[in-house]
N, C-alpha and C positions, 0 to 999 in steps of 0.2 A: 585613553581608549577604553571601553567598556570591559568590565569583567565578564559580562554575560552577552549572549547572542541568541536572538530570538529564536525560536523553534518551528519550523515550516508548518503552516496550517493551524497554528495555535496563538491565540491570544494570552493564553495565561502560563504557558512553559516557556522558561528560557533555559540555556545550556550554560554551565559554568565553564568558562575556558580551561581554567586548571586543572579542575578535576574531569570534566567530562560528563558530569552529574546533569540531570535534567531537575528544574527546579519548578514548583507551582508557586506563583505569584498571587494567585486568587485567594485575597486575604477573606474577603466576605464568604467564600465557601467554607474557608478555615473555620471561620465564626460559627457558620450555621453547622456544620460538623460537630464542633464543641458544643453546641447547644443540645443538639440530637443525643451526643452521648452522654449529658447532664442529665436530660430528661429520662433516658433508659435507665441511667443508676439509679434515678430518684424513683422510679416505677418500680425496679428490683426491691429495692430497701422497702417501699411500702407492701409490696407481696408477702416479702420476707417476714417484715413484722405482723401481717395479717395473719400467716400462717402459724405464728408463734401465739397471738392471741387465742387462736382456733384451738390449739394444742391446749392451751391453758385451760380454756373451758370445757374442754372435754375431759380435762383430768377432774375439774370440779364437780362438772355433773356426774361423773364416776362416782367421785367421794360423796357426793350427795345420795346417789342412788343407794350406795352401800349403806350410810348412814340410816336412810329412811328403811331401807329391806330390813337391817338388824332390829329394829325398833319393835 
């Protein structure tokens, strides 16, 4: 006897008989969601790195301006 029962009108959801929980069996959808999350994290990290670099460049330009101004 199967532990899962298909959910009506759905090809990707099943119900666990013991816990009554609904389970998504769409593994390809899960992999796509993980890939999207990884891409978002990578983009976030790149933006954070660019912001840091811009801040460093501003500080260097500010110091250069002060150096030139006082000469």
